[in-house]
C-alpha positions as CSV (number, residue, x, y, z in Angstrom):
1,M,39.3,19.4,-34.3
2,R,37.3,16.1,-33.5
3,Q,39.2,14.8,-36.1
4,I,42.3,15.5,-34.8
5,L,42.1,13.7,-31.8
6,C,40.7,10.1,-33.5
7,L,44.0,10.8,-35.2
8,L,46.0,11.4,-32.3
9,P,45.9,8.3,-30.4
10,L,47.4,7.0,-34.0
11,L,50.1,9.4,-34.2
12,L,51.3,8.7,-30.8
13,V,51.1,4.3,-31.4
14,T,53.4,5.3,-34.5
15,V,55.9,7.4,-32.4
16,V,56.4,4.8,-28.8
17,A,56.1,2.0,-31.8
18,V,59.5,3.6,-33.3
19,Q,60.7,4.2,-29.9
20,H,60.4,0.8,-28.4
21,R,61.2,-0.6,-31.7
22,S,64.5,-3.1,-30.9
23,V,62.1,-4.3,-27.7
24,L,59.3,-5.3,-30.4
25,V,61.4,-7.0,-32.9
26,E,63.0,-9.5,-30.2
27,G,59.1,-9.9,-28.6
28,F,58.0,-11.3,-32.5
29,R,61.3,-13.4,-32.7
30,H,61.1,-14.9,-29.2
31,L,57.4,-15.6,-29.9
32,R,57.8,-17.5,-33.2
33,T,59.7,-20.4,-30.8
34,A,57.1,-20.2,-28.0
35,S,53.9,-22.9,-27.9
36,W,50.6,-21.4,-29.5
37,P,48.4,-23.0,-27.1
38,W,49.7,-21.6,-24.2
39,L,50.0,-18.3,-26.0
40,L,46.2,-18.2,-26.8
41,A,45.4,-19.2,-22.8
42,A,47.6,-15.6,-22.3
43,G,45.4,-13.9,-25.3
44,G,42.1,-15.0,-23.6
45,A,43.3,-14.2,-20.0
46,T,44.5,-10.4,-21.6
47,C,41.0,-10.0,-23.2
48,L,38.6,-11.3,-19.8
49,T,41.1,-8.0,-18.4
50,W,39.1,-5.9,-20.5
51,V,35.6,-7.6,-19.4
52,A,37.7,-7.1,-15.7
53,A,37.9,-3.8,-15.9
54,A,34.4,-3.2,-17.1
55,V,32.8,-4.6,-14.3
56,T,35.1,-3.2,-11.8
57,R,33.7,0.8,-13.2
58,Q,29.9,-0.4,-13.0
59,G,30.6,-1.5,-9.4
60,A,31.8,1.8,-8.7
61,V,28.9,3.8,-10.0
62,I,25.1,3.6,-8.9
63,Q,23.8,5.1,-12.0
64,P,24.1,1.8,-15.2
65,L,26.3,1.7,-18.0
66,P,25.8,0.9,-21.2
67,R,27.3,-2.6,-21.6
68,W,29.1,-2.2,-24.6
69,R,30.0,0.8,-25.0
70,L,31.4,0.0,-21.3
71,L,33.7,-3.0,-22.4
72,A,34.8,-0.3,-25.6
73,T,35.8,1.9,-23.4
74,Q,37.9,0.2,-21.2
75,F,39.6,-1.7,-24.4
76,A,40.2,1.8,-25.9
77,A,41.5,3.3,-22.3
78,G,44.9,0.2,-22.4
79,S,45.9,2.0,-25.0
80,A,45.4,5.6,-23.9
81,N,46.6,3.9,-20.3
82,H,50.2,3.2,-22.1
83,L,50.5,6.3,-24.4
84,L,50.1,8.0,-21.3
85,P,52.0,8.0,-17.5
86,T,50.4,5.5,-15.7
87,G,46.9,5.9,-14.7
88,L,45.8,9.2,-16.3
89,G,45.2,8.4,-19.9
90,A,42.3,5.7,-18.3
91,G,41.6,7.9,-16.2
92,A,40.7,10.7,-18.7
93,V,38.5,8.1,-20.7
94,N,37.0,7.0,-18.1
95,L,35.8,9.7,-16.5
96,R,34.6,12.0,-20.3
97,F,32.8,8.4,-20.6
98,M,30.9,9.0,-17.5
99,T,30.4,12.0,-17.8
100,V,29.2,11.8,-21.3
101,C,26.7,9.2,-19.9
102,G,25.3,11.8,-17.6
103,V,27.3,11.6,-13.9
104,P,27.7,14.5,-12.5
105,L,31.5,15.1,-12.3
106,A,32.3,14.6,-8.8
107,R,30.1,11.6,-8.8
108,S,32.3,10.2,-11.6
109,S,35.2,11.4,-10.1
110,A,34.5,9.9,-7.0
111,A,33.8,6.7,-8.8
112,L,36.9,7.1,-10.4
113,A,39.0,6.7,-7.0
114,L,36.9,3.9,-5.1
115,Y,37.9,2.2,-8.4
116,L,41.7,3.2,-8.0
117,L,41.3,2.1,-4.4
118,A,39.4,-1.2,-5.1
119,E,41.5,-2.3,-7.7
120,S,45.3,-1.4,-5.7
121,V,43.2,-3.4,-2.8
122,G,42.3,-6.4,-4.5
123,R,46.5,-6.3,-6.2
124,L,47.8,-6.3,-2.4
125,S,45.6,-8.2,-0.7
126,L,46.2,-11.2,-3.8
127,L,50.1,-10.1,-2.9
128,T,50.2,-10.6,0.7
129,A,47.8,-14.1,0.1
130,L,50.8,-15.9,-2.0
131,L,53.9,-14.1,-0.3
132,L,51.5,-16.2,3.2
133,A,50.8,-19.1,1.2
134,F,54.4,-19.2,-1.0
135,P,56.9,-17.7,1.8
136,D,60.5,-18.8,-0.3
137,A,58.8,-18.1,-3.5
138,L,61.0,-14.6,-4.4
139,R,64.3,-14.5,-3.5
140,L,64.1,-10.4,-1.8
141,G,67.1,-10.1,-1.7
142,T,67.8,-9.8,-5.3
143,L,64.4,-8.4,-5.6
144,I,65.3,-5.3,-3.5
145,P,68.4,-3.6,-3.8
146,A,70.2,-3.2,-1.0
147,G,69.9,0.3,0.9
148,A,66.6,1.4,-1.6
149,V,64.2,1.0,1.5
150,A,65.1,3.5,3.3
151,P,65.4,6.4,0.4
152,L,62.2,5.3,-1.0
153,L,60.3,5.2,3.0
154,A,62.2,9.0,2.9
155,V,60.8,10.0,0.2
156,A,57.3,8.8,1.3
157,G,57.4,10.5,4.4
158,A,58.7,14.3,2.7
159,V,55.3,13.9,-0.1
160,L,53.1,12.8,2.7
161,A,54.5,15.9,5.0
162,V,54.5,18.3,2.1
163,A,50.4,17.3,1.8
164,V,49.8,17.8,5.2
165,A,51.2,21.5,5.3
166,A,49.3,22.4,2.1
167,L,46.2,21.0,3.6
168,S,47.0,22.9,6.4
169,L,48.2,26.4,5.6
170,V,45.4,26.3,1.7
171,R,42.0,26.9,3.3
172,R,40.6,26.4,-0.5
173,L,42.8,23.1,-1.3
174,R,41.5,21.9,2.7
175,A,37.8,22.7,1.6
176,A,38.0,21.0,-1.9
177,V,39.6,18.8,-0.9
178,L,37.3,17.6,2.1
179,G,34.2,18.2,0.1
180,F,35.6,15.8,-2.2
181,V,36.1,12.8,-0.1
182,R,32.7,13.7,1.3
183,T,31.3,13.0,-2.1
184,A,33.7,9.5,-2.3
185,L,32.6,8.7,1.0
186,G,28.8,9.4,0.1
187,E,29.4,7.7,-3.2
188,A,30.9,4.3,-1.4
189,R,28.5,4.2,0.8
190,S,26.1,4.1,-1.5
191,V,27.4,1.6,-3.8
192,H,28.1,-0.8,-0.7
193,M,24.5,-0.5,0.7
194,R,23.9,-2.6,-3.2
195,P,25.0,-6.3,-2.8
196,A,25.0,-6.2,-7.4
197,R,27.5,-3.3,-7.4
198,A,29.9,-4.2,-4.0
199,L,30.2,-8.0,-5.7
200,A,30.8,-6.3,-8.9
201,L,33.4,-3.8,-7.7
202,W,35.2,-5.9,-5.5
203,G,35.0,-9.6,-7.5
204,G,36.7,-7.0,-10.3
205,S,39.1,-5.5,-9.0
206,L,40.8,-8.9,-7.4
207,A,39.5,-10.3,-10.9
208,F,41.9,-7.8,-13.1
209,P,45.1,-8.4,-11.6
210,A,44.2,-12.2,-11.3
211,L,44.2,-12.8,-15.3
212,Q,47.3,-9.9,-15.8
213,A,49.2,-12.6,-14.0
214,A,47.6,-15.4,-15.0
215,G,48.6,-14.1,-18.7
216,L,52.0,-13.7,-17.6
217,V,51.9,-17.6,-16.5
218,A,50.4,-19.2,-19.7
219,V,53.8,-17.3,-21.2
220,G,56.0,-18.6,-18.8
221,Q,54.5,-22.2,-19.8
222,A,54.7,-21.2,-23.6
223,L,58.4,-20.5,-23.4
224,G,59.2,-23.1,-20.9
225,L,60.9,-20.5,-18.3
226,G,61.0,-23.2,-15.2
227,V,58.9,-21.7,-12.3
228,P,56.0,-23.1,-10.5
229,P,53.1,-21.0,-12.5
230,T,52.0,-20.0,-8.2
231,H,56.0,-18.5,-7.9
232,M,55.2,-16.3,-11.4
233,A,52.2,-15.3,-10.2
234,L,53.5,-13.5,-7.4
235,A,57.1,-12.3,-9.3
236,Y,53.9,-10.5,-11.6
237,L,51.9,-8.8,-8.9
238,A,55.6,-8.0,-6.9
239,A,56.7,-6.2,-9.7
240,T,53.7,-4.4,-11.0
241,V,53.0,-3.0,-7.4
242,A,56.9,-1.8,-6.8
243,V,56.4,0.1,-10.5
244,A,53.1,1.2,-9.5
245,L,54.5,5.1,-8.8
246,V,56.4,5.2,-11.8
247,P,55.3,7.5,-14.2
248,T,55.8,6.4,-17.1
249,P,53.5,6.0,-20.1
250,G,51.9,2.8,-19.2
251,G,54.8,1.9,-17.0
252,L,56.9,1.2,-20.7
253,G,60.6,0.1,-19.6
254,S,59.7,0.2,-15.9
255,V,57.2,-2.8,-16.1
256,E,59.8,-5.1,-18.3
257,A,62.8,-4.4,-15.6
258,A,60.5,-5.2,-13.1
259,L,59.4,-8.2,-14.5
260,I,63.3,-9.9,-15.1
261,V,64.2,-9.1,-12.0
262,A,60.8,-10.6,-10.2
263,L,61.1,-13.9,-12.7
264,V,64.7,-14.1,-11.8
265,A,64.7,-13.7,-8.2
266,A,61.4,-16.4,-8.4
267,G,64.2,-18.9,-9.7
268,G,64.3,-18.7,-13.5
269,P,67.3,-18.5,-15.4
270,V,68.0,-14.8,-16.6
271,A,67.8,-15.5,-20.5
272,V,64.6,-17.2,-20.5
273,A,63.0,-14.8,-18.4
274,T,63.7,-12.0,-20.1
275,A,61.6,-13.7,-23.7
276,V,59.3,-14.4,-21.0
277,V,59.0,-10.7,-20.5
278,L,59.3,-9.1,-24.1
279,A,56.7,-12.1,-25.3
280,Y,54.3,-11.2,-22.5
281,R,54.0,-7.6,-23.2
282,I,53.8,-8.1,-26.9
283,I,50.8,-9.7,-26.1
284,T,49.2,-7.8,-23.3
285,V,50.7,-4.1,-24.8
286,W,51.3,-3.8,-28.4
287,V,49.0,-6.1,-30.4
288,P,45.6,-4.1,-28.8
289,L,47.5,-1.1,-29.3
290,V,47.1,0.0,-33.0
291,P,43.0,-1.6,-32.5
292,G,42.4,-0.1,-29.6
293,A,44.1,3.5,-30.2
294,L,41.8,2.9,-33.2
295,T,38.8,1.9,-31.3
296,L,39.4,5.4,-29.2
297,G,39.2,7.7,-32.1
298,A,36.2,5.9,-32.9
299,L,34.7,6.4,-29.9
300,V,36.1,10.1,-30.0
301,R,34.1,10.4,-33.6
302,L,30.6,8.9,-32.5
303,K,30.8,11.0,-28.9
304,V,30.7,8.3,-26.8
305,I,33.5,10.1,-24.8
């Protein structure tokens, strides 16, 4: 069974690559005309995102984790995240890694929730800061479809109402949720009582989306998009926040569409914005996918996860 699990990531990579072969061909075609120094900068920023993720993961848990294994796990988790619905792949890999390292399941689950909260707060904080600094960077009329806000608010309200009703009516569910919340709050309190852990948690959660945005900016400069770097960063953050609730594998398809719309809303030509997004996704998703899948298989075989 473990040997089969080692080969499963490569099989999934092959399936996903065949499904998106037209995107791969078009993306590599655009890379041939790009400025290589800027592409190397984008690749460097992508590599640093794994370091930022590892720092944030360590900051979310009190127990020290093996550094190099933690970093390798983040690299492998990136591939898992692109093969499963958004967030599930990386969450499952990291949860298993912490469990193998001896972190109790309740505490590792609380650490996972704390990481997701910190990453969301960091991304929204950067987005808010850039919106305040550059209020005219995005043409929101083209970014948000007319009449889309009301249905989204209605769906969010309905989901919240169902959740509240379920917690009120189902005693076992309420007890389980309250127990998890108590554990999570206790873990968060313990983390913030250690300045080094708190700095790693919040510093990494800010660095992670900043490095992702820097990668897009570098690709935009490589292909001559003609949009100011701060506006490109703002477009990236706005697009990723917008697709955060779309349950597609790694955001494949939804992220590309949202990024193109956001870059056009920031003032970029449609053709160049499309080329930038395709090239960016090649660098950040498709190039690391096979090495990440191999790393994932190796970690499974070595019983690291």
